[in-house]
C-alpha positions in Angstrom: 177.2 125.1 62.0 176.3 128.9 62.0 173.6 130.9 63.7 171.2 130.7 60.8 171.3 126.9 60.7 171.0 126.5 64.5 168.2 129.0 65.2 166.5 130.1 62.1 166.4 127.3 59.5 164.0 125.1 61.6 161.4 127.9 61.5 161.2 127.7 57.7 158.9 124.7 58.0 156.8 126.1 60.8 153.5 127.8 60.4 153.2 131.4 61.5 151.0 130.7 64.5 153.5 128.2 65.8 156.2 130.9 65.8 153.9 133.4 67.4 152.9 131.0 70.1 156.5 130.1 71.0 157.4 133.8 71.1 154.5 134.7 73.4 155.2 131.8 75.6 158.9 132.8 75.9 158.0 136.4 76.7 155.6 135.5 79.5 158.1 132.9 80.8 160.8 135.7 81.1 158.3 137.9 82.9 157.5 135.1 85.3 161.1 134.6 86.2 161.5 138.4 86.7 158.6 138.5 89.1 160.0 135.5 90.9 163.3 137.2 91.5 161.4 140.1 93.0 159.4 137.7 95.1 156.3 139.2 93.5 153.1 137.2 93.3 152.7 138.1 89.6 155.1 135.2 89.0 152.1 133.0 88.9 149.6 134.6 86.5 152.4 135.3 83.9 153.8 131.8 84.4 150.4 130.2 83.9 150.1 131.8 80.4 153.6 130.7 79.5 153.3 127.1 80.7 149.8 126.5 79.2 151.1 127.6 75.8 154.2 125.3 76.2 152.0 122.3 76.9 150.7 122.5 73.4 154.1 123.5 71.8 156.1 120.7 73.5 153.4 118.1 72.7 153.7 119.0 69.0 157.5 118.6 69.1 157.4 115.2 71.0 159.0 116.3 74.2 156.6 114.5 76.4 158.5 115.0 79.6 158.7 118.8 79.3 155.1 118.8 78.2 154.1 117.0 81.4 156.2 119.3 83.5 154.6 122.4 81.9 151.2 120.9 82.6 152.4 120.3 86.2 153.6 124.0 86.3 150.2 125.2 85.3 148.5 123.3 88.1 151.3 124.0 90.6 151.2 127.7 89.8 147.6 127.8 91.0 148.7 126.1 94.2 151.7 128.4 94.6 149.5 131.4 93.9 147.2 130.5 96.8 150.2 129.8 99.2 151.9 133.1 98.3 148.7 135.1 98.7 148.1 133.6 102.2 151.7 134.3 103.3 152.0 137.8 101.9 151.2 140.8 104.1 150.7 143.2 101.1 149.2 140.5 98.8 152.2 141.0 96.5 155.6 140.1 98.1 156.6 137.2 100.3 159.3 136.1 102.7 161.7 133.3 101.8 163.7 130.7 103.8 166.0 127.7 103.5 164.5 124.2 103.0 164.4 121.9 106.1 165.6 118.3 106.1 162.1 117.0 105.9 161.5 119.2 102.8 164.7 117.8 101.2 163.4 114.3 101.8 160.1 115.2 100.0 162.1 116.8 97.2 164.2 113.6 96.8 161.1 111.5 96.6 159.6 113.8 94.0 162.7 113.6 91.9 162.8 109.8 91.9 159.1 109.5 91.2 159.3 112.0 88.4 162.2 110.1 86.7 160.2 106.8 86.9 156.9 108.4 85.7 158.4 110.2 82.6 160.4 107.1 81.7 157.2 105.0 81.7 155.5 107.7 79.5 158.4 107.4 77.0 158.1 103.7 77.1 154.5 104.0 75.8 155.4 106.9 73.4 155.0 104.7 70.3 151.5 103.8 71.5 150.7 107.5 72.1 152.1 108.6 68.8 150.0 105.9 67.1 146.8 107.6 68.4 146.6 105.1 71.3 146.5 102.1 69.1 148.8 99.0 69.4 148.6 98.2 65.7 152.2 97.7 64.4 153.6 99.2 67.6 156.6 98.0 69.6 156.9 99.4 73.1 160.3 100.2 74.6 162.9 102.8 75.1 165.1 102.1 72.0 163.5 105.0 70.2 164.8 107.6 72.7 167.6 109.9 71.6 169.9 111.9 73.9 167.5 114.9 73.9 164.7 112.6 75.2 166.8 111.3 78.0 167.7 114.9 78.9 164.0 115.6 78.8 163.5 112.9 81.5 166.2 114.4 83.7 165.1 118.0 83.3 161.5 117.1 84.0 162.5 115.7 87.4 164.8 118.7 88.1 162.1 121.3 87.3 159.5 119.4 89.2 161.5 119.8 92.4 162.3 123.4 91.6 158.7 124.3 91.1 157.7 122.6 94.4 160.4 124.4 96.3 159.4 127.7 94.8 155.8 127.2 95.8 157.2 126.7 99.3 159.3 129.8 99.0 162.6 128.0 99.5 165.8 129.6 98.4 167.2 126.3 97.0 164.6 126.3 94.2 167.0 128.5 92.2 169.7 125.8 92.2 167.3 123.4 90.4 166.3 126.1 87.9 169.9 127.0 87.1 170.9 123.3 86.5 167.7 122.5 84.5 167.8 125.7 82.4 171.4 125.2 81.4 170.7 121.6 80.3 167.7 122.7 78.3 169.7 125.1 76.0 171.3 122.4 73.7 168.1 120.2 74.0 165.9 122.9 72.6 168.4 123.8 69.8 168.5 120.1 68.8 164.7 120.0 68.7 164.5 123.1 66.5 163.1 125.4 69.1 165.6 128.3 68.8 163.5 130.9 70.5 163.0 128.7 73.5 166.7 127.8 73.7 167.6 131.5 73.9 164.9 131.8 76.6 166.6 129.1 78.6 170.0 130.9 78.2 168.4 134.0 79.7 166.7 131.9 82.3 170.0 130.6 83.5 171.4 134.1 84.1 168.2 135.2 85.7 168.1 132.1 88.0 171.7 132.9 89.2 170.5 136.5 90.0 167.4 135.1 91.7 169.5 132.9 93.9 171.7 135.8 94.9 168.8 138.1 95.6 166.8 135.5 97.6 169.9 134.5 99.6 170.5 138.2 100.6 167.0 138.5 102.0 
């Protein structure tokens, strides 16, 4: 399978506004990661634009887990914005630290709860897709493909990563690296070529972010 079939052919069936929305969301997503590496509070306003757009995009493509996590990102970005503003002396940059044992416990609970929550959502996906009607609907998980299961996993990974970032913990980058790498083939499979390239760039940027935060 060549580059055209992987990244460009799916867009032949898309409307122009869908392509534009995905491109804009990807650009603001890259800006958000850049500002995060710099420990700059602009990570949040740029991130909010990206995640809000992806809520709509991912819902349209049936990735409910990623849709939920982007909605969570949007809400969490407001929370993180407030925390960073309070802890910043110049209202722009912040100090970072390693997570404590207590914070790792909270992170583990968030991970498990997220796995359970997204699995339940997928269980009811036939009901949701049928416009919240049970007519001729069979509930279950048999309809899930490998991309949906990866969606469940990455949702939990990103949930923890976002929470640790809001707390300005260096380990947040480890979760972004793992989650971003997993998302590359998932987005290609779902026909979101622009987003798959974004996650490839995200992986590299997350590695740089970990190195930079660890130094300081």
